[in-house]
C-alpha positions, 0 to 999 in steps of 0.5 A: 438758735436752739438745738432742741429736736422739734416735733410739729404736733397737729391736734385732731378735733375729738374728745381726745384733744385734751391728752394732747396737753399731756403728751407735750409736756412729756415730749418738753420734759424730753427737750423736745421742741413742740410746733403746735397746729390746732385744727378748728374743730380741736379749738372746741376742746382745747384753747391756744392759751394753753397750748401755746403755754405749754410747748411755749412756742405760736400756736398755728391754725389759719392756713391764710392768715397773713402774718402766719404766713409771713413769718413761716409759710406752711410748705417750711412749717411742713419741713421744720420738724424731723417728726408729725405726730397727728394726735388724735388723729380722727376719722376725718383727718385720716380720710383726708391724708389718705385721699390726698385732700388738703383745705386747711393748714394742718391736711395742706402740711402733711400733704406737703412734708417728707418727714415721717408721720406718726398717726395715733387714732381717737374713734368710736369703735364703730367709725374704726372698724368701717370699711372706709376707715379701714381702707383708707389705713391700707392706703396711709400705710402704704403711703408711709404713715407709721401708728401709734394705737389705737387701744381697746376700753372705754370711750367717752360715748359710754361704748367699749371696743377699739378706737381708744386713743394711746395713752399720751406715755404710749405715745411719748415711747413711740416718738423717743423710739423715732429717734433713738433708732434712727441708726442712719442719720447722716450717712451718705447713700447712693440710690440709683433710679429709674431707667436709662435710655441710649439714644439711636438718633435724635428721636428714637432710643433703646430703653425699659419700662421702669418708672423710677418708683421703687428707687424713690420710694427707697429714697423717700424712707432713707431721708425719713430715717435721717440719711443723706441720699444721693439720688442718681436717676434716669428720665422719669416721670415720679416726683423726686424725693424732696430732701435728696440730691439729684442728680438726672443722667439719662444714659448708663455712661452718664449715670456710670459717671455721677457715681462715682463723682459723688461718690464716696458712699458708705451704703450704695443701693443701685435700683436702676433699670441700666441699659446692657447694651448702647448703639455705637453708631449712632446717628446724629440726624434723624434716620430716614425709612427707606424700604431698600435699606434697612439700618444695621446697630452695632451695640456696645456693652456698658460699663458695670456700675453695680460691679464696678462699685463692688471693686472699688478702692473706696467700696461702700460698707453695704452694696445692695443690687436689684435683679429683674428675671423672667425665669428661675428668679432665685438662682439668676439672682443669686449668680448676680450676687457671685457675679457682681460681688455686692451684698445683698440682690432684692429679686424680682420676677418679670412675666405677662402675669406681673410685670412691675415695671410702672405698677405700684406694687412688688413681690420681692425676694431678698437674698444675701450668702446667709439666707432669701427673705421672700416678702408678700407682694406690698406697695413699693412704697411699703416695700421701701420701707421695708428695705430702710428697716432691713439696712438700719439694723444691718447698721446696728 
């Protein structure tokens, strides 16, 4: 079995498709195994024969080819490589990626993958500057896609401007950097995510509005960097990160048990919104409404996962906690940093105007003993990417 790292290259249907041959040659020389996907429109510019000869591999092109699906189905094909490179990434392909369209092998593979996707755009300058393209680029960046180029220069149509695909040597360097900076490869990272719930009776409980999107976004970003993620999550409708070990829990005590059962960890990120209290006198049967008697509940304090991790014998090298505050954000976050004994607090404010729970966006401050970083408002997916980059840099 080959020990080479695998890269899937999707060749889009533009005149720059001829450059894909040089990209394949460059990457072959760097000892990568290339798995080529040739779109139908790309076959008007380059042939399967030339791609196969250079890549020394089978060329895939048809989503409904029975032989291809029997040898390696499109889902397996989306996971087999460490990186997916789309070169050229045409306006059409980018639009489909941005809007979840899966009508051929290339678009279905990208929609199904949990790997890093690198786009090398190529199109006319007017197409690049069109509002629809700009909107799609914003979406793709929110979804975690990475870009190389485009460059400014003369185009096949004779016009000059931004939209020319990055040169093969530039793309090669970007691909190499994607692997070279992978300092989190095989690091065991804990992520707690979502809400916890504390039962009052079989049909009622105490909980919060956490969706689990932020924890999931962090997990996906770290998985793309090669980390081994242990994902301990409370009840959430968000799709779980592919490639992580998923542990579903309900209560804070169950989450605490799962965290310590599956350790030790190199890094811990406690993004879950954990209930501070549980109901000591919960009922095994549904509590019936009685106008003459209002039930009273005794609340007891739950174990503190973040604090217990910070003082544990096998303490992770880096521990990151989260703080959602309604007032005095920085002051309260710094107090939590000190009281819990963690290394970093990711803090965000909650009020009627800017409730982060259940939303797609967030505005956070990154607080450590050394400094405070105030990040602008961005999608939770972008925060996940930036936080993963921060962790990787700290691990250097």
